[in-house]
Backbone as a ProteinNet text record, in pm:
[ID]
protein_1_A
[PRIMARY]
MQVIASIFDMQSTAENLRSKDRLIGLVPTMGALHEGHLSLIRLAKERADTVIVSVFVNPTQFGPSEDYTNYPRDLGRDLDLCEKAGADLVFTPAVEEMYPKGFSTYVSEELISKPLCGISRPAHFRGVTTVVAKLFNIVRPDLAVFGQKDAQQIAVIKKMVNDLHFCVDIVTAPTVREPDGLAMSSRNRYLTATQRGEALVISQALHKAKEMVESGVHNTDRLIAEATHLMGNRRRVRVIYASIVDRCTMEAVREVLPGKAMMAIAAWVDEVRLIDNILL
[TERTIARY]
83.8	0	87.2	52.2	130	65.9	148.7	101.3	156.6	66.5	105.1	53.5	140	101.3	89.2	158.4	161.9	47	-16.2	-122.7	-67.1	48.5	108.6	134.5	189.8	218.3	89.9	-14.9	-142.2	-201.5	-196.7	-248.6	-170.1	-40	44.7	17.3	4.6	-21.7	-157.8	-258.6	-392.5	-395	-323.2	-317.5	-252	-150	-84.3	-178.7	-258.1	-355.4	-459.1	-507.2	-606.1	-547.6	-419.7	-356.3	-349.3	-359.1	-357.2	-498.6	-598.6	-740.7	-782.3	-720.7	-760.7	-883.5	-986.1	-1105.2	-1071.4	-1085.7	-1042.3	-1161.9	-1153	-1253.5	-1193.8	-1265.4	-1218.9	-1307.8	-1244.2	-1316.6	-1266.5	-1338.6	-1294.1	-1323.7	-1225.3	-1244.9	-1172.5	-1206.8	-1131.9	-1049	-1019.3	-939.8	-1021.4	-950.5	-1016.5	-1103.7	-1045.1	-1122.2	-1181.7	-1298	-1365.9	-1426.3	-1500.9	-1553.1	-1642.6	-1711.2	-1792.7	-1708.8	-1596	-1505.9	-1451.4	-1416.5	-1357.2	-1457.2	-1586.6	-1688.9	-1694.6	-1668.3	-1665.4	-1547.2	-1433.5	-1314.4	-1338.6	-1400	-1425.8	-1525.4	-1627	-1723	-1654.6	-1569.5	-1494.8	-1406.8	-1350.3	-1263.4	-1341.1	-1468	-1551.2	-1581.1	-1582.1	-1629.8	-1519.7	-1399.7	-1292.5	-1165	-1078.9	-949.5	-850.5	-856.2	-765.6	-846.7	-824.2	-896.8	-803.3	-843.9	-769.4	-851.3	-791	-855.3	-788.3	-867.9	-811.4	-832.2	-728.6	-735.5	-699.4	-801.6	-780.6	-888.6	-848.9	-943.3	-964.2	-1079.9	-1106.1	-1151.3	-1068.7	-1104.3	-1224.7	-1251.5	-1357.9	-1498.4	-1512	-1646	-1676.2	-1584.9	-1605.9	-1641.8	-1739.7	-1772.5	-1670.5	-1673.2	-1573.2	-1572.8	-1685.4	-1690.6	-1697.4	-1665	-1673.2	-1538	-1531.3	-1421.5	-1307.2	-1277.1	-1169.3	-1036.5	-999.9	-870.5	-861	-970.8	-969.3	-1015.4	-1046.2	-1094.4	-988.3	-1026.7	-927.1	-842.5	-711.5	-617.6	-517.3	-504	-406.2	-371.6	-284.6	-256	-195.2	-105.8	-44.1	-147.7	-242.1	-349.4	-435.4	-468.6	-551.2	-485	-355.6	-284.4	-285.7	-269.1	-271.2	-407.9	-514.4	-649.2	-678.8	-633.4	-653.7	-588.8	-467.3	-395.3	-466.5	-512	-581.2	-713.9	-777.9	-907	-892.2	-767.7	-745	-723.5	-704	-676.4	-543.4	-537.7	-415.1	-328.5	-393.7	-321.4	-396.2	-321.1	-380.7	-323.4	-413.6	-375.4	-390.4	-280.8	-278.9	-224.5	-296.7	-244.5	-242.8	-154.9	-150.8	-253.3	-299.3	-395.3	-337	-207.7	-143.5	-138.4	-143.2	-141.6	-283.4	-378.4	-516.9	-574.9	-535	-583.1	-463.2	-389.8	-270.8	-309.6	-212.5	-234.8	-298	-403.9	-473.3	-586.6	-610.9	-720.6	-853.6	-934	-1059.3	-1173.1	-1160	-1261.6	-1333.8	-1466.5	-1545.5	-1658.5	-1704.2	-1818.8	-1935.1	-2048.8	-2162.3	-2288.9	-2350.6	-2479.7	-2586.3	-2685.8	-2773	-2913.6	-2942.3	-3078.4	-3083.7	-3025.7	-3032.9	-2954.3	-2855.8	-2771.7	-2838.3	-2953	-3012.2	-3087	-3170	-3242.9	-3154.4	-3216.2	-3150.1	-3018.8	-2906.1	-2777.9	-2740.5	-2793.4	-2761.7	-2813.4	-2913.3	-2968.9	-2873.8	-2825.9	-2738	-2590.2	-2557.6	-2417.9	-2417	-2442.5	-2466.1	-2350.1	-2226.3	-2110.9	-2059.4	-2119.9	-2066.3	-2060.6	-2172.3	-2176	-2094.9	-2076	-1985.8	-1844.6	-1804.7	-1674.4	-1667.8	-1778.9	-1783.2	-1774.5	-1858.5	-1858.3	-1726.4	-1666.8	-1538.3	-1430	-1418.1	-1309.6	-1335.8	-1462.5	-1492.5	-1466.9	-1503.1	-1473.6	-1323.4	-1246.7	-1101.1	-1047.7	-1098.7	-1054	-1091.4	-1212	-1252.7	-1161.9	-1122.7	-1034.8	-892.5	-847.9	-712	-702.8	-798.6	-793.8	-863.9	-969.1	-1053.5	-1098.2	-1166.7	-1209.7	-1326.8	-1343.7	-1460.9	-1581.1	-1554.5	-1660.5	-1607.1	-1698.9	-1664.2	-1768.8	-1724.8	-1813.9	-1831	-1957.4	-1991.5	-2090.1	-2099.4	-2187.8	-2323.8	-2427.4	-2565.3	-2586.1	-2505.6	-2522.1	-2518.4	-2436.3	-2425.6	-2516.7	-2645.5	-2739.7	-2751.4	-2756	-2767.9	-2641.3	-2527.7	-2401	-2401.9	-2449.7	-2455.3	-2546.9	-2663.1	-2757.5	-2697	-2625.4	-2560.1	-2451.9	-2372.1	-2264.5	-2322.2	-2427.9	-2490.5	-2541.2	-2599.2	-2647.2	-2530.9	-2420.9	-2302.7	-2249.4	-2243.2	-2193.5	-2280.6	-2412.1	-2502.9	-2495.7	-2496.7	-2499.4	-2369.9	-2256.6	-2126.1	-2063.9	-2138.4	-2096.9	-1966.1	-1951.5	-1839	-1865.7	-1764.7	-1779.1	-1741.3	-1824.5	-1798	-1930.5	-1931.9	-2050.5	-2046.5	-2152.2	-2158.4	-2227.2	-2154.3	-2203.5	-2234	-2352.3	-2393.2	-2386.5	-2313.9	-2300.9	-2390.1	-2446	-2533.7	-2460.8	-2537.7	-2483.3	-2438.6	-2320	-2269.4	-2293.2	-2348.8	-2385.2	-2309.6	-2292	-2239.9	-2343.8	-2305	-2402.6	-2523.9	-2506.9	-2619.4	-2703.7	-2667.5	-2748	-2693	-2596.5	-2540.2	-2467	-2501	-2433	-2286.4	-2199.1	-2056.1	-2020.7	-1940.3	-1898	-1765.1	-1680.8	-1553.9	-1577	-1690	-1718.9	-1767.2	-1797.6	-1840.2	-1732	-1606.9	-1497.6	-1496.5	-1570.2	-1583.9	-1674.7	-1761	-1865.2	-1811.4	-1855	-1830.2	-1927.8	-1908.4	-1998.3	-2142.4	-2159.2	-2293.8	-2354.2	-2276.1	-2324.9	-2359.3	-2278	-2304.5	-2437.6	-2464.3	-2591.5	-2709.4	-2693.9	-2800.5	-2811.9	-2698.6	-2698.3	-2775	-2790.8	-2861.7	-3005.7	-3059.8	-3199.4	-3219.3	-3111.9	-3125.1	-3163.6	-3087.7	-3120.6	-3251	-3278.7	-3403.8	-3523.8	-3511.6	-3619.9	-3641.4	-3532.4	-3543	-3611.1	-3571.3	-3629.4	-3776.8	-3809.5	-3949.8	-4033.4	-3981.4	-4053.1	-4072.2	-3967.8	-3977.3	-4082.1	-4084.2	-4183.8	-4325.3	-4343.3	-4474.9	-4519	-4425.6	-4458.6	-4499.3	-4424.1	-4453.8	-4587.5	-4632.8	-4762.7	-4877	-4844.1	-4947.5	-4956.6	-4869.1	-4870.5	-4787.4	-4847.8	-4777.1	-4777.7	-4847.2	-4851.9	-4719.3	-4650.1	-4516.1	-4518.4	-4620.7	-4628.3	-4630.9	-4709.1	-4717.9	-4585	-4520.3	-4392	-4285.1	-4279.7	-4180.7	-4208.7	-4336.8	-4372.7	-4327.4	-4344.9	-4304.6	-4153	-4080	-3933.7	-3882.3	-3940.1	-3897.2	-3927.7	-4043.5	-4080.1	-3978.9	-3941.8	-3844.4	-3712.7	-3664.7	-3536.4	-3546	-3664.8	-3683.3	-3675	-3686.2	-3676.2	-3532.1	-3435.9	-3294.2	-3238.4	-3187.1	-3144.9	-3031.5	-2940.6	-2822	-2844.9	-2958.6	-2983.9	-3067.6	-3018.9	-3093.2	-3110.5	-3233.8	-3263.7	-3237.7	-3158.5	-3137	-3246.8	-3270.8	-3385.4	-3422.4	-3548.1	-3599.7	-3697.9	-3662.2	-3740.6	-3761.8	-3872.8	-3896.9	-3895.4	-3805.7	-3777.5	-3775.1	-3784.3	-3761.1	-3613.5	-3586.2	-3448.5	-3354.5	-3408.8	-3324.3	-3309.7	-3420	-3418.3	-3398.2	-3417.6	-3410.9	-3523.9	-3626	-3741.7	-3835.6	-3889.6	-3982.8	-4106.4	-4158	-4279.7	-4386.7	-4513.3	-4624.7	-4672.6	-4645.6	-4689.3	-4580.8	-4560.1	-4455.2	-4502.2	-4426.1	-4444.5	-4331	-4361.7	-4256.2	-4162.5	-4033.8	-3933.2	-3884.8	-3950.3	-3911.1	-3873.2	-3909.6	-3888.6	-3778.2	-3729.3	-3623.3	-3645.9	-3626.5	-3623.2	-3478.1	-3449.3	-3314.6	-3317.7	-3217.3	-3208.1	-3067.5	-3059.8	-2934.4	-2959.6	-2865.5	-2885.4	-2751.1	-2755	-2640.9	-2654	-2546.4	-2538.1	-2434.8	-2483.2	-2400.4	-2334.6	-2203.1	-2135.9	-2096.7	-2145.8	-2111.2	-2229.7	-2204.2	-2309.9	-2311.2	-2425.4	-2438.2	-2552.4	-2537.7	-2644.3	-2671.2	-2792.3	-2829.4	-2956.1	-2988.6	-3110.7	-3152	-3273.1	-3323.1	-3417.7	-3410.9	-3500	-3634.2	-3740.7	-3875.6	-3948.8
-119.7	0	124.6	218.5	340.9	454.3	537.3	653.2	778.9	872.8	996.1	1114.5	1213.6	1333.8	1455.7	1457	1572.7	1572.1	1687.1	1698	1671.3	1727.4	1705.9	1557.2	1489.4	1345.7	1265.1	1307	1236.5	1255.3	1375.7	1401.3	1321.7	1318.4	1246.2	1096.3	1043.6	900.5	863.7	946.2	918.3	926.2	1022.3	1034.7	911.6	860.5	739.7	619.5	610.7	501.7	510.1	631.1	648.3	613.7	643.9	612.9	463.1	385.8	239.6	182.4	271.5	231.6	164.5	210.1	159.2	235.4	163.2	224.5	263.4	392.3	443.5	464.9	409.1	430.8	511.9	613.7	700.1	683.3	672.1	668.5	785.6	896.7	1011.1	988.1	1010.8	995.4	1106.9	1120.2	1209.3	1127.9	1003.4	920.1	868.2	830.8	766.6	652.9	568	467.9	361.1	312.9	204.5	112.2	12.6	-87.7	-26.8	81.7	148.1	195.1	260.6	303.8	184.8	79.1	-36.7	-102	-96.3	-150.4	-68.9	61.6	145.6	107.7	82.6	42.7	-90.1	-184.2	-315	-304	-218.4	-199.2	-134.8	-36.4	26.7	-76.4	-168	-272.6	-363.3	-385.2	-468.8	-401.3	-267.9	-195	-123.8	-117.8	-43.4	-126.8	-91.8	-160.5	-111.3	18.5	79.5	159.7	136.2	206.6	304.4	430.4	536.8	585.2	587.1	638.6	770.3	874.6	999.9	1006.3	1048.2	1069.1	1214.7	1294.3	1438	1494.2	1546.4	1611.1	1752.6	1775.4	1896.8	2012.1	2112.9	2219.4	2302	2311.3	2402	2350.2	2224.7	2174	2174.9	2230.4	2243.4	2387.9	2405.8	2538.6	2584.9	2712.9	2768.1	2705.8	2650.8	2591.2	2439	2381.9	2236.6	2170.8	2039.6	1959	1936.2	2033.9	2013	1982.4	2061.4	2043.1	1907.6	1863.9	1738.3	1618.2	1639	1527	1416.9	1291	1183.5	1165	1155.6	1137.1	1028.3	929.9	822.1	766.2	837.3	801.5	662.6	626.3	494.2	383.1	394.5	294.6	296.7	417	427.6	360.1	381.3	320.8	168.8	118.5	-27	-84	-16.3	-63.5	-53.7	53.8	68.1	-47	-79.4	-187.2	-320.1	-346.9	-473.1	-481.6	-367.1	-366.2	-372.9	-357.5	-372.5	-244.5	-131.3	-6.7	-17.2	43.5	42.7	164.7	274.3	399.3	483.9	554.2	645.4	784.5	880.2	1019.8	1095.4	1152.4	1216.3	1359.5	1449.9	1585.8	1664.6	1762.3	1853.1	1963.7	2020.1	2130.2	2246.1	2273.7	2386.5	2370	2246	2223.8	2228.7	2176.2	2179.9	2321.9	2395.1	2532.2	2626	2654.9	2740.4	2884	2958.9	3098.9	3172.5	3246.2	3318.7	3242	3116.5	3036.9	3108.6	3124	3199.3	3150.7	3030.7	2978.8	2860.8	2870.9	2766.2	2721.4	2598.9	2544.5	2537.5	2594.1	2600.4	2551.3	2447.3	2399	2470.7	2529.2	2625	2575.2	2448.1	2400.1	2282.7	2170.8	2048.8	2064.3	2152.5	2172	2256.6	2315.7	2411.9	2349.1	2245.2	2189.6	2097.7	2033.2	1932.9	1986.6	1924.1	1968.1	2108.7	2153.1	2286.1	2396.9	2368.8	2471.2	2500.2	2394.5	2414.1	2423.7	2381.9	2389.4	2458.1	2588.4	2656.6	2655.9	2643.1	2643	2502.6	2403.5	2267.1	2214.7	2222.3	2159.5	2237	2366.9	2439.6	2381.7	2347.7	2284.4	2146.7	2069.8	1935.9	1942.5	2024.6	2031.2	2085.8	2178	2233.3	2126.8	2054.6	1956.1	1838.3	1797.6	1686	1727.7	1850.4	1898.7	1900	1941.1	1941.9	1799.1	1706.7	1567.5	1509.1	1540.8	1491.8	1547.8	1672.4	1732.5	1678.6	1647.5	1594.6	1450.6	1368.6	1224.5	1191.1	1264.9	1237.6	1090.2	1048.2	908.8	880.3	753.5	710.1	694	657.2	643.1	682.8	725.5	759.5	697.1	642.8	567.7	642	658.6	723.6	635.5	656.2	575.5	638.8	556.4	602	681	657.5	732.8	882.8	924.6	1066.4	1097.3	1069	1076	1215.4	1317.8	1453	1491.3	1451.9	1477.5	1414.4	1291.6	1223.6	1298.4	1340.7	1413.3	1543.7	1613.1	1738.7	1713.1	1608.9	1577.6	1535.4	1456.4	1417.2	1539.8	1635.6	1758	1836.7	1846.2	1914.7	1846	1714.6	1637.8	1663.6	1662.1	1685.4	1829.3	1924.4	2065.5	2110.3	2056.4	2101.3	2002.2	1897.4	1805	1732.9	1688.4	1601	1464.2	1405.6	1272.1	1166.2	1153	1055.1	996.8	866.4	795.7	791.4	838.8	837.5	709.4	630.2	500.7	512.6	467.7	472.6	334	323	195.4	196.6	82.7	78	120.3	176.2	211.3	84	88.1	-24.7	6.4	-89.6	-68.2	-162.7	-117	-203.9	-312.2	-421.9	-527.7	-477.5	-370	-317.9	-218.4	-191.5	-105	34.4	76.8	210.8	223.2	327.5	349	379.4	314.8	337.8	480.2	545	682.6	704.2	787.5	820.1	888.6	957.6	1028.1	935.1	810.4	717.2	698.3	717.3	697.3	804.5	912.8	1015	969.1	871.4	833.4	749.3	780.9	692.7	575.7	477	361.3	404.6	497.3	545.1	621.3	708.6	785.4	694.3	593.1	500.3	428.9	389	324.7	415.8	543.5	640.3	665	664.4	692.9	589.3	470.6	364.5	401.8	498.3	536.5	598.1	650.5	711.3	605.2	496.1	389.4	320	313	251.6	333.7	465.3	552.5	537.2	526.8	509	377.1	271.5	141.2	133.3	204.6	211.1	277.4	385.5	453.3	361.2	286.9	194.6	86.5	34.5	-66.3	-9.3	115.8	178.7	195.9	236	250.2	115.1	11.7	-121.3	-174.2	-120.4	-162.2	-76.4	22.6	100.7	247.1	294.5	435.3	516.8	610.6	691.5	840.3	878.2	1018.1	1056.8	1154.1	1186.4	1251	1328.9	1390.7	1284	1179.6	1072.3	998.4	972.4	901.6	984.4	1111.9	1199.7	1214.3	1225.8	1238.9	1116.5	997.9	875	869.9	902.9	900.8	1002.4	1121.6	1227.5	1188.7	1125.7	1079.9	978.6	883.5	782.3	846.7	938.9	1002.3	1096	1154.7	1244.8	1175.7	1043.7	968.4	945.6	988	970.7	1104.4	1104.5	1229.4	1297.8	1220.5	1278.3	1314.8	1277.7	1296.8	1422.4	1511.6	1631.9	1629.1	1624.5	1612.7	1746.2	1742.1	1859.2	1863.6	1751.3	1739.4	1592.5	1569.8	1438.9	1470.2	1433.6	1474.7	1358.2	1362.4	1267.2	1346.3	1307.6	1388.3	1302.1	1368.4	1304.1	1264.1	1141.7	1090.7	1171.1	1229.6	1299.9	1448.4	1512.8	1657.9	1703.3	1614.4	1645.1	1738.1	1755.2	1836.2	1753.8	1818.5	1749.7	1705.7	1587.9	1536.1	1518.6	1528.7	1517.7	1374.2	1291.8	1152.5	1065.5	950.5	859.6	785.2	800.6	717.6	615.9	489.3	388.7	388	383.4	383.8	521.6	626.4	762.7	846.7	799.5	880	822.9	908.6	872.1	948.3	882.1	954.5	982.6	1108.1	1149.5	1210.6	1176.6	1226.6	1278.7	1391.6	1440.6	1470.6	1434.7	1456	1472.9	1548.8	1557.4	1448.5	1377.6	1290.5	1357.5	1433.1	1529.9	1622.4	1615.9	1707.5	1641	1521.1	1447.6	1454.4	1504.8	1518.8	1396	1328.5	1208	1224.7	1163.1	1161	1016.8	993.5	860.6	876.5	777.1	781.7	640.9	629.8	501	524.9	438.7	448.5	386.7	455.7	409.4	354.6
0	0	0	-87.3	-101.7	-21.4	40.9	115.8	49.7	18.2	-50.8	28.6	52	125.4	35.4	-76.3	-164.9	-264.4	-283.4	-383.2	-523	-554	-685.8	-710.3	-610	-625	-639.9	-568.1	-578.3	-717.4	-769.2	-903.5	-1007.9	-993.6	-1090	-1085.3	-963.6	-948	-1004.8	-975.9	-1027.7	-1180.3	-1235.9	-1382	-1443.5	-1378.6	-1426.9	-1422.1	-1316.3	-1305.6	-1417.1	-1444.1	-1551	-1687.5	-1706.9	-1835.6	-1859.8	-1752.4	-1761.4	-1755.9	-1769.2	-1768.5	-1638.3	-1528.9	-1397.7	-1348.6	-1305.1	-1247	-1103.6	-1071.2	-941.3	-849.7	-730.3	-626.8	-513.1	-467.9	-359.4	-236.9	-120.8	6.8	91.3	92	172.7	321.3	408.3	552.1	626.7	753.7	842.2	941.1	903.6	992.4	1108.9	1218.5	1333	1283.3	1198.4	1125.4	1216.6	1176.7	1245.8	1140.5	1183.4	1091.4	984.5	1017.5	916.7	799.1	828.2	721.2	642.4	714.8	648.4	553.7	588.7	498.6	368.9	377.3	257.7	169.2	231.5	155.6	84.5	155.6	95.3	-20.3	-4.5	-112.9	-233.5	-208.9	-318.3	-388	-310.1	-365.6	-460.4	-430.4	-516.9	-650.6	-650.9	-768.1	-846.5	-792.5	-858.8	-865.3	-959.9	-972	-867.9	-838.3	-741.7	-642	-512.3	-407.1	-337.5	-338.5	-271.5	-152.5	-36.1	85	120.8	141	190.9	341.6	412	557.2	581.2	611.1	627.1	717.8	833.8	924.3	871.6	813.6	737.3	827.4	845.8	941.1	899	769	724.1	751.1	793.2	823	972.5	1050.8	1194.7	1227.6	1317.6	1365.7	1468.4	1505.9	1597	1735.4	1779.9	1913.8	1908.3	1791.3	1775.9	1804	1779	1831.9	1734.8	1647.3	1550	1618.9	1717.2	1783.9	1851.6	1910.7	1987	1905.9	1777.5	1697.7	1695.8	1717.4	1730.9	1605.7	1626.8	1516.7	1554.3	1468.3	1489.1	1352.1	1280.2	1141.4	1130	1221.2	1214.2	1218.6	1311.4	1321.7	1196.5	1147.6	1027.7	907.7	891.7	778.3	788.2	907.7	927.4	890.7	934.1	903.1	753.9	690.4	545.8	469.6	508.6	439.1	457.8	579.8	607.1	532	509.2	439.3	288.4	238.7	95.6	18.2	88.1	17.7	-56.7	-173	-252.2	-224.7	-185.1	-166.5	-64.2	20.4	117.8	95	80.4	57.4	188.4	238.6	370.5	360.3	296.1	278.4	408.8	416.2	530.5	511.6	622.5	615.8	536.1	556.7	489.9	338.7	292.5	148	90.5	164.1	116.4	124	225.3	243.1	264.9	159.4	174.1	210.1	255.4	290.7	172.5	201.2	96.8	32.8	75	19.2	43.3	-61.4	-45	-134.9	-190.6	-282.5	-218.4	-210	-145.8	-237.5	-215.1	-287.6	-189.9	-227.8	-137.5	-206.5	-151	-198.3	-115.3	-181	-113.9	-82.1	-103.4	-83	14.7	-24.8	56.1	186.1	186.2	303.9	412.4	385	478.1	595.9	577.2	692.2	776.9	875.2	959.7	1017.8	986.3	1043.3	999.2	885.8	837.4	926.2	1008.2	1097	1212.1	1277.7	1393.3	1354.9	1231.7	1184.9	1047.6	1044.2	916.3	818.3	866	775.3	745.5	807.8	798.4	655.7	586.1	453.8	350.3	370.1	281.3	292.7	413.9	432	369	380.5	322	169.6	108.1	-37.8	-90.9	-19.2	-64.3	-62.2	48.1	55.5	-38.4	-53	-143.7	-288.1	-323.9	-459	-484	-385.4	-399.7	-417.3	-337.4	-349.3	-485.5	-532.5	-664.3	-773.7	-760.9	-861.8	-853.2	-732.5	-714.6	-763.3	-722.8	-752.4	-884	-916.5	-1032.6	-1034.1	-925.9	-917	-1010.3	-1042.4	-1118	-1025.6	-900.6	-802.8	-665.7	-580.4	-442.3	-351.3	-239.2	-150.6	-18.3	22.4	147.9	223.6	355.8	438.8	459.3	465.2	480.4	609.3	712.1	837.3	811.9	714.8	679.6	560.6	577.4	465.1	406.1	490.7	436.5	360.8	413	342.9	204.3	194.3	64.6	-30.8	19.1	-66.9	-116.7	-29.5	-68.4	-172.7	-151.9	-246.3	-381.1	-380.3	-506.3	-582.2	-509.8	-574.4	-633.5	-559.6	-610.1	-735.5	-732.7	-847	-969.6	-950.1	-1062.5	-1111.8	-1019	-1057.6	-1124.5	-1078.4	-1129.3	-1227.7	-1263.7	-1369.7	-1338.9	-1213.6	-1181.5	-1242.3	-1301.6	-1362.2	-1259.2	-1156.4	-1051.6	-1005.2	-986.6	-938.9	-786.3	-720.9	-574.9	-529.2	-453.1	-405.5	-256	-216.4	-75.7	-14.7	96.7	167.4	291.5	330.5	448	575.4	668.7	799.9	871.1	928.9	1007.8	1154.6	1226.2	1365.6	1458.2	1580.9	1685.7	1714.6	1780.2	1811.2	1888.9	1967.2	2044.3	1965.9	1839.5	1754.7	1734.6	1815	1801.3	1668	1590.7	1462.9	1487.2	1412.4	1429.9	1390.1	1472.8	1450.3	1520.2	1461.3	1526	1659.9	1672.5	1797.6	1908.4	1876.9	1981.1	2087.4	2047.1	2142.7	2251.5	2230.4	2334.4	2448.4	2420.8	2515.4	2630.4	2752.1	2865.1	2856.3	2940.8	2940.1	2968.7	3061.3	3093.7	2977.1	2916.7	2802.2	2685	2665.5	2555.3	2575.5	2697.4	2727.3	2696	2728.2	2698.9	2547.7	2477.4	2333.7	2253.3	2308.2	2236.7	2205.4	2280.2	2258.5	2119.7	2060.4	1926.9	1824.4	1820	1725.1	1763.8	1892.9	1936.9	1889.2	1894.4	1848.2	1697.9	1623.3	1478.5	1444.2	1510.9	1480.8	1525.8	1632.4	1674.9	1566	1507.9	1400.1	1280.3	1246.2	1132.3	1159.2	1282.1	1318.2	1306.8	1348.7	1341.3	1195.7	1109.4	967.4	909.4	945.3	893	944.4	1058.2	1112.5	1058.7	973.2	908.9	948.1	1039.1	1080.6	982.8	913.6	815.4	848.9	955.6	996.9	1062.6	1005.5	1054.6	1192.9	1223.5	1355.9	1465	1440.9	1540.9	1555	1443.8	1447.1	1517.5	1487.2	1549.8	1699.1	1735.3	1876.7	1956	1899.6	1968.9	1984.1	1877.7	1884.4	1984.9	1982.6	2075.3	2219.5	2240.7	2375.1	2427.9	2344.8	2387.8	2429.1	2345.9	2376.2	2495.6	2514.8	2627.8	2762.3	2764	2888.9	2933.4	2851.8	2886.3	2934	3055.5	3119.6	3045.1	2986.6	2922.4	2775.6	2720.5	2577.1	2554.7	2468.2	2428.7	2277.7	2234.1	2091	2021.1	1915.2	1830.1	1724.7	1660.3	1571.1	1555.1	1529.9	1488.8	1377.7	1255.7	1139.7	1044.9	973.2	865.4	735.9	646.8	528.4	402.4	290.1	161.8	153.2	110	109.7	20.1	-84.5	-181.7	-152.2	-112.6	-96.7	46.8	143.6	285.9	330.6	247.7	285.2	373.6	475.3	564.9	488.1	524.2	462.2	568.8	528	621.6	637.4	536	540.7	480.2	541	495.3	371.2	263.9	145.6	146	174.8	187.1	66.3	94.8	-10.1	-48.2	5.4	-28.8	92.3	212.4	332.6	421.2	507.9	601.2	730.9	843.7	970.9	1004.8	1036.3	1073	1212.1	1291.8	1429.2	1454.1	1521.7	1577.5	1724.2	1808.7	1951.5	2021.7	2127.3	2217.3	2322.5	2348.3	2464.9	2554.4	2650.2	2722.5	2619.9	2603.6	2510.9	2378.4	2353.2	2231.3	2134.9	2014.6	1914.5	1823.6	1814.5	1733.1	1634.9	1518.1	1418.6	1377.4	1330.4	1281	1198.2	1119.8	1038.8	1001.5	953.5	907.7	790.7	690.2	574.4	610.5	576.2	612.7	491.1
[MASK]
++++++++++++++++++++++++++++++++++++++++++++++++++++++++++++++++++++++++++++++++++++++++++++++++++++++++++++++++++++++++++++++++++++++++++++++++++++++++++++++++++++++++++++++++++++++++++++++++++++++++++++++++++++++++++++++++++++++++++++++++++++++++++++++++++++++++++++++++++++++++

C-alpha cells in the first residue's frame, strides 16, 4: 500500500492510473477509522481496480466551538487498518497544502444543506462540499463511496456532483452498527460507558418509528412524537432534531411514502453530538 502526502504526487499518481485504464474508487475519511469506514473500503474494492482512501481532518467543516482540535487522530493505526481492508493507496495531505495561505474559494450547496444539520451547523456543509470537490479534482475518481449514516451529506454531495458536472458515481453503503445497535462513529470513542448506554436510545427511536410505519402508521407527527418521547426519557440525551424527510431533498414530509422517506435524528449525549437515520 502506497502513502502519498503531496497533492502534486497524488495528481500524478492518479493520472498514471487512468492512463492504464484503472477504475479508481475514492473513500474520503477524516481518519479515526472504524468498521464502518472499512466496509466502505471493501465496497470500493468490489467496484474499482484501485482504491484510494483519503485521511484528512477537514477544518472548514467544523464550527468555531466544535471539536476540531480534539478530533481523534491516529494516522499509524488508520494506515494499518486501510492496508488490512485492501486499500491500494492512502492520501494524507496537510492542512497547509489543502488550504494554503490566501485560500478563499469555497463550494456552497444552497438548498439540501439548509435543513436538519444545516440549521445548527450553518457552515458545515460548505466545508464538506469544498473539501470533497477538492478531493474529486485531485484524484478524479470514477466512483466515491460514502456511508448512509451521513445521509444529508450524501444528498448534498450528489447535488453538487449533478450541478457542477463532476464525472464521478456516488455510491452509498449501508450504515454499520455495533451489536447493540449504536451506529458506528468516530465520535463514539468520546462516550463513557454510561453515556453510551443512553446513546442507544437514538437507534431505538429510529427502529421504533420503522416498526410503526410497517404496522401502518404513516402520519409523521405521530412518528416523530413517539421518537422524541423515547429520547426524552434519557437524562443525558438532548434532541437537536428528529425529522422525517424526503431521502433525496431532505425536505420534511407530512406523510410517509414507503421507499421515499427517512427519519433522521441528531442529539447531544451530554457534550457528544451524534447523528443517525433510518429508511422508512
